C-alpha angles and dihedrals in degrees: 000000000000091000090051091050091050090049091049091049092049091051095049097037095092098050101086095041089048092052089048090051092050090050090050090054096050108034129054115254093252092065100034093091092060092051093049089048087056088055091053091047089050090053091052092047092047089053091052095045092041090052091053091048091048091050091051093049093045091050092057089072126202115349131177093356096306128110118241094251090057090052088051091056093044096048097042090043093053091048091050093048094048094047091045092050092048091051092047094055100035107040116091123231092236139003089254091061097042108137092206095058125084121238090260093050092049090050090050091051090051091052092048092048093049091048095048100035113112099172138054116254132214137164090228127072112257116200088206091059091045090052090048091052094045093050096045110107091208090060090054093046092049091047092050091047093050091046092052094046090048092054090054095043103039106018094055096045093044098049102030095097091050092047093049092047090050092048090057089072097044116110125206132025094340093056119111113252114248106240092207095058 
């Protein structure tokens, strides 16, 4: 189970930084904070909605020979695969090639990108660009900031039930006070 969780974390680790990078390539720096805040709000809302869906699936009990937790994994896994496949085939590689934009909108996006772009782009990996990124102090500061915020946001919410359950059995000053006493 731990290996599966590590594999899942490795697969999803690049999503938020990638979305942040896309936002930085489309929007001017003055409005990027608002867009990234929307990403954080979306994460919180998805946790709330996901929790409600999980509660609903768990409350249905055993069906067709499978426990409720298995149904939770099956249903949420199918939804994730379908949404991921739809995104894979429908999202453009750049704003200039977006099928849902008109010619004028694509031209505007190209002008905005050229005006805001501070780095050279290429479809191939350049070791020079990788070295530049790895030696940039702002990359390390942003990485550390995102890591620390992720621990608070995801670590706490993920492990809170386990921590509370474990604290029930702790004796001494760390024990939870019994509200009925």
